[in-house]
N, C-alpha and C positions, 0 to 999 in steps of 0.2 A: 491755537498756536501749532504750526507745523513742526516737523522734525528739525529743520534748520534753525527756526526761531527758538525752539526749545534748547538746542545746543548752544546757541549764542547767549541765551539767558543764563544757562548753567555756567558758561565760561565767565560771564560778568560777575555772577555770584561768587564763584571760586576765586577769581582774581581779586575782588574786593576784600575777601576774607584773608587770603594769603598775603597780600600787600600790607594789610593792617597788622597781621601777626609777624611777618618776617621781613618786611621792608620792600622797597621799590624794585630791587634787583632779583626778586624771586624768579627762578627759571620759568620760562613760558611752558616748558614741558611739565613742570610740577602743577601748573595751573590746569593744563589739559587733563592730567591724571585726576586731579581733585574734582574736575567737572564731569568725570565719567567718560571721557573721550578716549577711544582706543588709539587714535592717531595722535602722536606727540606733536604734530604740526597743526593741530586743529585750531590753535589760537591764531596762527598766521593765516589760516584759511579764512577765518571770519573777520580778522582785523589785520591791517597791513603791517603794523608794528606795535611796539609796546606803548608808544605815545597815543596811537589811535585807541588802544584798549583803555588807557587811563581816561581819555576824553569821553569815551562811550559810557564808562562807569559814572563819571560826573554828570553827564547829560541826562542819564536815566534818573538820577536822584534829584538833580537840580530842577528839572521841568515841573514836577508836581509841587516842590517846595516854593518855587517862584509864583506859581498860580495861587498857592495859599497866602503867600506874602502880599501879592497884589490885592487879594480880597481883604486882608487885614488892614492894608494901607487905606483902601477905600472907606472902610468902616471907621478908621481912626481919624482921618483928616477933618471930619465934621464934628469930632467929639473932643479929643484932648491932644491937639497937635504938638504941644510942647512938653509932653509927659515922657521923661527919659525912660522909665520902666516900660511904657507902652511900646516905644520904638525898639527897645531891647527884646521884648516879647516877640516882635515881628522877626527879629534876627534868630532867636533861639528856638521858639516853640515848634516851627515846622520840622526841626530835626527829630522831635518826639514821634512824628508820624511818618518818618522816612521809610520805615519797614526794614531796617537793617541794624543789627547790633555791632556793625564793624565800620560804618561809613565815616564817622568822625576820626577814628584811628587811621583809616585809609587816607583821608585828607591830610592828616598830620604826616604820614609817611611819604605821601606823594606831593608835598607842598611845593617842592622846587620844580615840579613837572606839570603844574596846573596852568592851563591857558585861560586868561581872563575872558577871552571871546569865545569860549567853547560853546556857548549857547547865547543867541541874541536876546533871549528874554532876560538874561542877567543884566544887560544894559538898561533895561526898563525899570527894574525894581530894586535890586540890591544897592546900586550907587545912590538911589534916591533915599533909601532907608538910612544909609550912612550919613548922607548930607543932612537929613532932618534930625538925626540923632545928634550930630555935631551942633546944630543950632539950638538944641534943647539943653546943652551943657551950660551951667551957670557961670560963664566967664565971657569976657569981651575979647579975649585974645584968640584970634582965629587960628594962629599957629599952634597954640596949646590945644585948642579944640581938635585940630587935625591929628596931633600926636596922640591925644587921649583916645580918639576913636580907633586909630590904627592899633594901639596897644590893647584896647578892649576886644577888638575883633580877634587878635592873636590869642588873647586869654580865653575868649569864648571857645575857640576850637580846642584848646588844651583842656579846658574843663569838661567839654563834651566827650573828648577822647578818654579822659580819666573816668568819667561816669560809665562809659562802656566797659572799661577794664574792671571796675568794681562790680558791676552787674554780672559780668562773666564769671568773676571769682565768687559770686554768691554773697558779696558784702553789701552793706547799705550804700546805695549809690546816690541817694538824694533825688530830688525832682528837678525838671527843667525850670520851674518857678524859683527854686533855690538858686540856680545858676543866674537867673535874671536878677534876683535880689543882690547877689554878690557883685555882679557886674555893675549894677546901678550904684552900689555903695562906693565902688572904686572910681566910677566915672564922675560922681558928684562930690567926692571928698575934696575939701579945700586944700589947695597946694600951700605948703609952708612958705612963708614970705621969702626966706633965703633961697629956696629952690626956684620960686617963681621969678625972682629978680635975676638969678643966674641964667635962667632960660631966656628971659627977655633980652639980656645983654648979649648973649651968644647968638640969638636969632636975628 
């Protein structure tokens, strides 16, 4: 890694951490200082703007996670294709090997600035996982399936972010498998009849 590549990597690390800790509007000059850059404009030198910086952070983490998910999908499809927990593992477990104690909190802070098409590989794996997870939910109501999967994805990121906070504070953070189990319980829980009928009438 040459000097320019090292500086870029340091900026990405610093930006991920500071956005996770302080929010999306953290000054770019603070990121440059945290990255050990003498020039306060170093971030603008390596990235055109704040959005480019956010996209670069996501792309760096997403690519290896999507490769892992693709491998897990290939292994699962011939084994237990309708196992809710198996599909949830494909969503959750790659975060355990992402190599950052800040990424889930970064995603939470930057949620309104994430581009769905930031990396083409996302279109090959992540939507497929969500689709197969929906099909594994024990209900015939496709609208309810869609709502549950959307809610579970949101909950997953919140739980992963909280796990990072607990770990940073030295508290018992729980395991990724515990998150999988909690999500599976929420996803497969029967809907009370009055709630289910209200949802059907409004949909």
